[in-house]
C-alpha positions as CSV (number, residue, x, y, z in Angstrom):
1,M,15.8,83.2,263.6
2,K,17.4,83.0,267.6
3,L,16.6,79.5,267.3
4,L,18.3,79.4,263.6
5,H,21.6,81.6,265.2
6,R,21.9,78.8,268.0
7,S,21.7,76.2,265.9
8,A,24.3,77.8,263.8
9,R,26.0,78.1,266.8
10,T,26.2,74.8,267.6
11,V,27.3,73.6,264.5
12,L,30.2,75.5,264.9
13,G,30.8,74.0,267.6
14,W,31.1,70.8,266.3
15,V,33.3,72.0,263.5
16,D,35.8,73.8,265.7
17,R,36.4,70.9,267.6
18,W,36.2,68.3,265.1
19,Y,38.9,70.8,263.5
20,Y,40.9,71.0,266.8
21,R,41.5,67.0,266.8
22,R,42.1,66.8,263.3
23,Y,44.5,69.4,262.9
24,R,46.2,68.9,266.6
25,L,45.8,72.4,266.8
26,Q,47.2,74.2,270.0
27,T,44.7,76.8,272.3
28,L,45.9,80.2,272.3
29,G,43.8,82.3,274.8
30,P,40.3,83.1,274.2
31,V,40.2,83.3,271.0
32,L,42.6,81.5,268.5
33,F,44.1,78.1,267.9
34,L,47.6,77.8,266.5
35,G,48.7,74.4,263.8
36,Q,51.8,74.4,261.9
37,S,52.1,73.1,258.4
38,R,54.5,73.4,255.6
39,Y,54.3,76.3,253.3
40,H,54.3,75.6,249.7
41,G,55.2,78.4,247.1
42,P,57.4,81.0,245.8
43,D,59.8,82.9,248.3
44,I,58.1,85.5,250.3
45,H,60.3,88.6,251.4
46,F,58.9,90.9,254.6
47,E,60.1,94.3,255.5
48,D,61.5,92.9,258.4
49,G,64.2,90.8,256.2
50,T,62.3,87.4,257.4
51,V,62.5,85.4,254.1
52,L,59.5,82.6,253.9
53,R,60.3,79.5,251.2
54,N,59.1,77.1,250.0
55,N,59.0,73.7,252.6
56,D,59.6,76.0,255.7
57,M,57.4,75.5,258.6
58,I,55.1,78.2,259.6
59,G,52.0,78.2,262.1
60,K,48.5,78.3,260.9
61,L,46.5,80.8,262.9
62,H,43.0,79.8,263.4
63,F,39.4,81.3,265.2
64,N,38.1,79.9,267.9
65,N,34.6,80.7,265.8
66,S,32.2,79.0,268.8
67,S,33.9,81.2,271.5
68,I,34.1,84.4,269.3
69,A,29.9,84.2,268.3
70,A,29.1,83.2,272.0
71,L,30.3,86.9,272.3
72,G,26.9,87.9,272.4
73,E,24.0,90.0,271.6
74,G,24.2,93.7,271.3
75,S,26.0,96.3,269.2
76,M,28.4,95.2,266.7
77,H,30.5,98.2,268.3
78,R,30.5,96.4,272.0
79,V,31.0,92.9,270.4
80,G,34.1,94.1,268.4
81,F,34.9,95.8,271.6
82,R,35.0,92.0,273.7
83,F,36.5,90.5,270.3
84,A,39.7,93.1,270.3
85,K,40.3,92.4,273.5
86,L,40.6,88.6,273.2
87,M,42.6,88.9,270.4
88,R,44.9,91.2,272.2
89,E,45.2,87.9,274.8
90,S,45.5,85.9,272.4
91,L,47.9,87.3,270.0
92,R,50.0,88.2,273.8
93,Q,49.9,84.1,274.5
94,L,51.3,83.4,270.9
95,A,53.8,86.2,271.1
96,H,55.0,84.0,274.6
97,A,54.7,80.3,273.5
98,A,56.7,81.2,270.0
99,Q,59.4,82.5,272.6
100,T,59.5,79.9,275.0
101,D,57.8,76.6,272.9
102,P,60.9,74.6,271.6
103,A,58.0,73.5,269.0
104,L,57.5,76.5,267.8
105,H,61.4,77.4,267.4
106,A,61.5,76.8,263.4
107,I,58.5,78.7,262.4
108,K,59.4,82.2,261.1
109,V,56.2,83.2,260.4
110,F,52.9,82.7,261.0
111,Q,49.9,82.8,258.7
112,G,45.6,83.0,259.0
113,V,42.8,83.4,256.4
114,T,40.1,85.8,256.9
115,W,37.3,88.2,255.5
116,I,37.7,91.3,257.0
117,P,39.8,94.0,254.9
118,S,43.5,94.6,255.5
119,H,43.4,95.0,259.7
120,G,46.2,94.3,263.1
121,E,48.8,96.3,261.4
122,V,49.5,97.5,264.7
123,V,50.4,94.3,265.1
124,G,52.4,93.8,262.1
125,F,50.5,91.7,260.1
126,V,50.4,91.9,256.3
127,S,47.0,91.2,254.7
128,T,46.9,90.1,250.6
129,P,44.1,88.2,248.5
130,M,43.9,84.9,248.5
131,P,44.2,83.5,244.9
132,K,41.7,82.8,243.3
133,S,40.4,79.2,243.5
134,W,37.9,76.2,244.2
135,K,39.2,76.5,247.8
136,T,38.6,80.5,247.6
137,K,35.2,79.8,246.3
138,L,34.5,77.5,249.5
139,L,35.7,79.5,251.7
140,S,33.3,82.3,250.7
141,G,30.7,80.8,251.1
142,H,32.0,79.6,255.1
143,F,32.8,82.8,255.2
144,R,29.5,84.4,254.4
145,M,27.8,82.0,257.0
146,L,29.9,82.9,259.8
147,S,29.3,86.2,259.1
148,W,25.4,85.7,259.4
149,V,26.5,84.0,262.5
150,F,28.4,86.8,264.3
151,A,27.3,89.8,262.4
152,P,23.5,89.5,262.1
153,A,22.6,93.1,260.8
154,A,22.0,93.1,257.3
155,R,24.2,96.2,256.8
156,I,26.8,94.5,258.0
157,R,26.0,91.0,256.5
158,E,26.3,92.2,253.0
159,R,30.3,93.3,253.0
160,A,32.3,91.5,251.1
161,T,33.6,88.3,252.1
162,E,36.8,88.3,250.0
163,P,39.3,85.5,251.7
164,R,42.4,87.1,252.5
165,L,45.8,85.7,253.8
166,Y,47.2,86.9,257.4
167,W,50.2,86.8,257.4
168,L,53.2,87.8,260.6
169,T,56.2,87.1,261.0
170,R,57.8,85.8,264.2
171,E,60.1,89.5,264.1
172,A,57.1,91.3,263.9
173,L,55.2,89.8,266.4
174,A,57.8,89.9,269.2
175,R,58.4,93.8,267.9
176,N,55.2,94.5,268.7
177,V,53.2,92.7,271.2
178,S,53.8,95.9,273.7
179,K,51.5,97.3,271.5
180,L,49.0,95.0,272.6
181,K,48.0,96.5,275.7
182,G,44.8,98.3,275.9
183,S,45.0,99.0,272.4
184,G,42.2,98.8,270.9
185,Q,42.8,99.2,267.5
186,L,43.3,95.7,266.7
187,A,40.4,94.0,264.6
188,V,41.4,91.2,262.9
189,D,39.0,88.1,262.1
190,G,38.0,84.8,260.1
């Protein structure tokens, strides 16, 4: 079983490296990659007044899956705590880049996809289910594999792996970044 987990982690590393090059991602801290793309869809109005319109640039958040898988064995509580600490650091780096990197100036909203139920409200994340499509089914399978690698305990693996969209406005990130210091409340995954 350990050999199978190690092999899966190796494959995750290859996929992450390919994805990183293919989509020209930027590393933000220990567990996040950032890409950019155009949003295609209806206007989305966020509570802070931000409006995302069709064809606006968005920041696409991706997890560094091989880095997360390397957090090691141990109780899920300990691994989750280590992940939350690394995620806080990555989000602090995202906030800094959003303020200082001219290439991110046009981005009003950051978006990611994950399988974890709604989390991250302390930072300002808003979570919505992904619309059902062939891509959602494909992502569900991918997330089941990631769940198997990250959470070998059967009771955790059996949780639903419904793909969810996570949205974070630039405004909410800037306003809430100070809440990231030391708080163990953050648990965004994907």
